[in-house]
N, C-alpha and C positions, 0 to 999 in steps of 0.2 A: 731349780737346776743348780747343781754344783758340779764342778769339774775336779778331777783328781790332780791334774797338772795343767801347765799352760797348754791351751788348745791350739792345734794346727787347723788351718782351713784348707780343705781339698776342693779345688774347682775342677770338676770332671767334664772334659770334652765340650766346653762352651766355645764351639767353633763355628765359623761362618757357614760351613756346609749344612748346618741344621736349619738355615733359612730356606733351604730348597724343599718346599712342600710338594713340588712336582715329583721329587724323588721319594720323600718320606711319607707324604700324605698329611691329612689334618692332624693338628696337635692341640694339646690343652695348655693352660696356664701361660698366656702370652707375657706375663710379668716375671717369669722365672729368672731371666737374665738380669733384669733390673734389681730383683731381690738378691741375687748372687753378687752383683756389683755393690749393693749396699753393704753386704757382709764384708766384701773385700775392702771397702773403704774403712769400715770399723777395724778390721784386722791391721790394716796399714797404719791407722792412727794410733793403735796400741802397740805397734812394732812387734806383732805376733807372727809366727811362722805361717807362710803361705806356700802351697804347692799347686802348680798348674799341671793338670794331666791333659795330654794331647793324644787323641786317637789317630793313628796313622793306618788307615785301612789297607789291607792287602788286596782288596777287590778293586781292580783298576777303574771301574765305572763309578765307584763310590765318590760322592762329593768330599769325603774325608781322606781320600788317598793322598799320600805325600806328594808334594809338587803341585797340587791343585789349590786354587784360592780358598776353597772350602775347608782345607786343612788348617788354615790360619785361625788364630783366636779371634773371637768377636771383639771389636774395639772397646766395648763397655767393660771388659775384664782383661784387657791386654796385659801380659806380664811386664813388670819392671825388670831392669837388668839384673838385680840381685835376687830375684825370685826364681826358684828352681822350676824348670819345665821337664816333666818326665813323659817320654814318648812310649806309647804302648800300641800293640796291634791285636789285643784280646780284650775281653770285657772287664777284667780286673786291673786296677792300677797297681796291684802288688805283683803281678806276673810279668816277668821280663823287664822289670825296672828295679831300681835300688831304693824304692820308697820306704820299705820297712827298715832298711839299714840307715837311711837318713833320719827317720823318726827315732829309731833307737839311739843313734849317735847324739841326738838332741834331747834324749830322755822324754820324748813326747808320748803321752799315754792317752790323750783325749783328742778326738777328731770331730770336726764339724764338716759335713759333706753337703755340697750343692752341685748342680750340674745337669747334664743330659746323657742319656735318657734314663728316666726313673726305673724302668723295668729291665734295662740292660746293664750298662756300665756302672750306673749309680748303685743299683741293687747288688750286683756282683761284688763291687768294691766294699760296700757296706757289710755284706755277709762275711767277706773275708776279714775285714777289720774287726768285726765282732768276734769271729772265731779265733783271731790272733790275740784277743784279750784287750783290745782298745775300748775305751769308753767312747761311744759314737753317738753324735747328735746329727740327725738328718732333717734338713729343713724342707718341709713339704711344699712351700710356695716358691722355693728357689730351685725347684726341679720340674721337669716336664717330660712328656713323651708324645708318641704319635699313635694313631689308630693302628690296630693290628688285625690281621686276618688269621683266624684259627685254622687248625688242621682240617676242619670240615668245610672251610670256605666262608664261615660266618665272620662278619666284620664286627670288631669290638671297638667302641669309642675310646679315644685317648684318655678321657676323664676316668673311665672305668678301669682301664689298664693302670693308670697312675694311682688311683685310690686302692686297688687291690694289691699293687706292689708295695705301697706304703703300709697297708694293713699286715702284710706278710713279714715286714721288717720290724715293725713297732713292738717293743718290749721283748723281742728275742735277740735281735742283732743291733738294735739302736733305739734311741728315744726319738720319736718323730714329733717335731714341733714346727710351728710357723716361724717365720723370721721374727715377727713381733714378739711372740712368746719367748723365743730364745733371748732376744735383746733385753727384755724386761728384767732378766736375771743375770745380765752380763755387764761387766766382767766379774 
């Protein structure tokens, strides 16, 4: 793994509301947040750019709605004062935010993406980043998702949803690696 420029870390929607399995259902990868925090600590120790993305749901009953405790970041990845927080209410961190402008201003061309959930905001942001020409690394074990019910009522396990989302992104929009694989070749 080589990067074109200094990489930025995007932490997507690692918020307290995702602890609510009564709302979201079963999930995979219980270590996702710990792996994301590990990456955050590496980034901070190297003084590299970090961007925290915060989903502010427009659905009032969502645990991620602004004003609810679930909207707050999980303590394990809580932003420091100098780290930018970009609020969004759609699946992409590039829509309705100035993320691209901030990245361009800092001449950042390489992104490392972690967060929740693999098949929603992580996937959409990764796809857009790839389409915008960024070199993207997506860390498979620093992301997670929840079970999904299909259009026909069939339930799909979170692990399957996670793996198929990663398979759809790998080698087209991003290079998918584990945290350990990425760190073997970093910095």
